[in-house]
C-alpha positions as a Markdown table, in Angstrom:
| # | Residue | x | y | z |
|---|---|---|---|---|
| 1 | Met | 18.7 | -35.2 | 25.6 |
| 2 | Val | 18.4 | -32.1 | 23.5 |
| 3 | Ser | 16.2 | -32.5 | 20.5 |
| 4 | Arg | 17.4 | -31.1 | 17.2 |
| 5 | Arg | 15.4 | -29.7 | 14.4 |
| 6 | Arg | 15.9 | -31.4 | 11.1 |
| 7 | Arg | 16.7 | -29.2 | 8.2 |
| 8 | Arg | 14.4 | -29.5 | 5.2 |
| 9 | Arg | 16.0 | -30.3 | 2.0 |
| 10 | Lys | 15.3 | -27.9 | -0.8 |
| 11 | Ser | 13.4 | -29.6 | -3.5 |
| 12 | Pro | 14.4 | -28.8 | -7.1 |
| 13 | Lys | 12.0 | -26.3 | -8.7 |
| 14 | Arg | 9.7 | -27.7 | -11.3 |
| 15 | Gly | 9.6 | -26.3 | -14.8 |
| 16 | Ser | 12.8 | -24.4 | -14.6 |
| 17 | Ser | 15.0 | -26.3 | -16.9 |
| 18 | Asp | 16.9 | -23.3 | -18.2 |
| 19 | Gly | 17.7 | -21.9 | -14.7 |
| 20 | Lys | 16.8 | -18.3 | -15.7 |
| 21 | Ser | 13.6 | -18.1 | -13.6 |
| 22 | Asp | 15.1 | -19.5 | -10.4 |
| 23 | Gly | 14.1 | -17.3 | -7.5 |
| 24 | Val | 11.8 | -15.0 | -9.5 |
| 25 | Arg | 8.1 | -15.2 | -8.6 |
| 26 | Lys | 5.5 | -14.1 | -11.0 |
| 27 | Lys | 2.9 | -11.8 | -9.5 |
| 28 | Val | -0.7 | -12.9 | -10.0 |
| 29 | Glu | -3.2 | -10.1 | -10.3 |
| 30 | Ile | -6.3 | -10.7 | -8.2 |
| 31 | Ser | -9.4 | -9.4 | -9.8 |
| 32 | Phe | -12.0 | -7.6 | -7.7 |
| 33 | Pro | -15.6 | -6.6 | -8.7 |
| 34 | Glu | -15.5 | -3.3 | -10.5 |
| 35 | Asp | -18.2 | -1.8 | -8.1 |
| 36 | Leu | -16.0 | -2.7 | -5.1 |
| 37 | Ile | -13.0 | -0.9 | -6.7 |
| 38 | Met | -15.1 | 2.2 | -7.4 |
| 39 | Ala | -16.6 | 2.1 | -3.9 |
| 40 | Val | -13.0 | 2.1 | -2.4 |
| 41 | Lys | -12.0 | 4.9 | -4.8 |
| 42 | Tyr | -15.0 | 7.0 | -3.8 |
| 43 | Leu | -14.4 | 6.6 | 0.0 |
| 44 | Leu | -10.7 | 7.3 | -0.4 |
| 45 | Glu | -11.5 | 10.5 | -2.3 |
| 46 | Lys | -13.9 | 11.5 | 0.5 |
| 47 | Gly | -11.0 | 11.4 | 2.9 |
| 48 | Phe | -11.4 | 8.1 | 4.7 |
| 49 | Asn | -8.2 | 6.2 | 5.5 |
| 50 | Ser | -7.8 | 2.5 | 4.6 |
| 51 | Arg | -8.9 | 1.2 | 7.9 |
| 52 | Glu | -12.1 | 3.2 | 7.8 |
| 53 | Val | -12.8 | 2.1 | 4.2 |
| 54 | Ala | -12.3 | -1.5 | 5.2 |
| 55 | Asp | -14.7 | -1.1 | 8.2 |
| 56 | Arg | -17.4 | 0.6 | 6.1 |
| 57 | Leu | -17.3 | -2.0 | 3.3 |
| 58 | Glu | -16.7 | -4.9 | 5.7 |
| 59 | Ile | -13.6 | -6.1 | 3.8 |
| 60 | Ser | -10.0 | -6.7 | 4.9 |
| 61 | Pro | -7.6 | -3.8 | 5.1 |
| 62 | Tyr | -5.3 | -5.9 | 2.9 |
| 63 | Thr | -8.0 | -6.0 | 0.2 |
| 64 | Val | -8.2 | -2.2 | 0.4 |
| 65 | Arg | -4.4 | -2.0 | 0.0 |
| 66 | Ser | -4.6 | -4.3 | -3.1 |
| 67 | Ile | -7.4 | -2.2 | -4.6 |
| 68 | Lys | -5.3 | 0.9 | -4.0 |
| 69 | Arg | -2.5 | -0.7 | -5.9 |
| 70 | Ile | -4.9 | -1.4 | -8.8 |
| 71 | Leu | -6.1 | 2.2 | -8.8 |
| 72 | Arg | -2.6 | 3.5 | -8.9 |
| 73 | Lys | -1.8 | 1.3 | -11.9 |
| 74 | Arg | -4.9 | 2.7 | -13.7 |
| 75 | Gly | -3.9 | 6.2 | -12.8 |
| 76 | Leu | -7.0 | 6.9 | -10.8 |
| 77 | Leu | -5.3 | 7.4 | -7.5 |
| 78 | Ala | -2.3 | 9.5 | -6.6 |
| 79 | Thr | 0.9 | 7.4 | -6.5 |
| 80 | Asp | 1.9 | 8.7 | -3.1 |
| 81 | Ser | -0.9 | 9.1 | -0.6 |
| 82 | Gly | 1.3 | 11.0 | 1.8 |
| 83 | Glu | 1.9 | 13.9 | -0.6 |
| 84 | Gly | -1.0 | 15.9 | 0.8 |
| 85 | Glu | 0.0 | 15.3 | 4.4 |
| 86 | Arg | 3.6 | 16.4 | 3.7 |
| 87 | Ala | 2.4 | 19.6 | 2.0 |
| 88 | Arg | 0.2 | 20.4 | 5.0 |
| 89 | Arg | 3.1 | 19.8 | 7.4 |
| 90 | Ala | 5.4 | 22.0 | 5.3 |
| 91 | Glu | 2.7 | 24.8 | 5.3 |
| 92 | Arg | 2.3 | 24.6 | 9.1 |
| 93 | Lys | 6.1 | 24.7 | 9.5 |
| 94 | Arg | 6.3 | 27.8 | 7.2 |
| 95 | Thr | 3.6 | 29.5 | 9.2 |
| 96 | Lys | 5.3 | 28.7 | 12.5 |
| 97 | Asp | 8.6 | 30.1 | 11.2 |
| 98 | Val | 6.9 | 33.4 | 10.2 |
| 99 | Ile | 5.3 | 33.7 | 13.6 |
| 100 | Glu | 8.6 | 33.0 | 15.4 |
| 101 | Glu | 10.3 | 35.6 | 13.2 |
| 102 | Leu | 7.7 | 38.2 | 14.0 |
| 103 | Leu | 7.9 | 37.5 | 17.8 |
| 104 | Ser | 11.6 | 37.5 | 17.9 |
| 105 | Gly | 12.2 | 40.8 | 16.5 |
């Protein structure tokens, strides 16, 4: 005999009498100690990646990610951490194009 999984019934949401907030989750901001936030900021500015920061401070990489989000909201960290890497790649590509142009003719 093949067993079947029972489907769970969806329970009505509590506290949503008007029906406007159905399916919308409110984000709860987690607070971290200010010295931890500044330590993460310092290490990121020194060039460490998130994994290295987490290892050095003995915290979870997800905590580092959350702190980076807080720093971006405060305007203390660049909004796109990949900007520098993209610029370096573009510079390498331009240099490579110039070298190929010189060699070809």
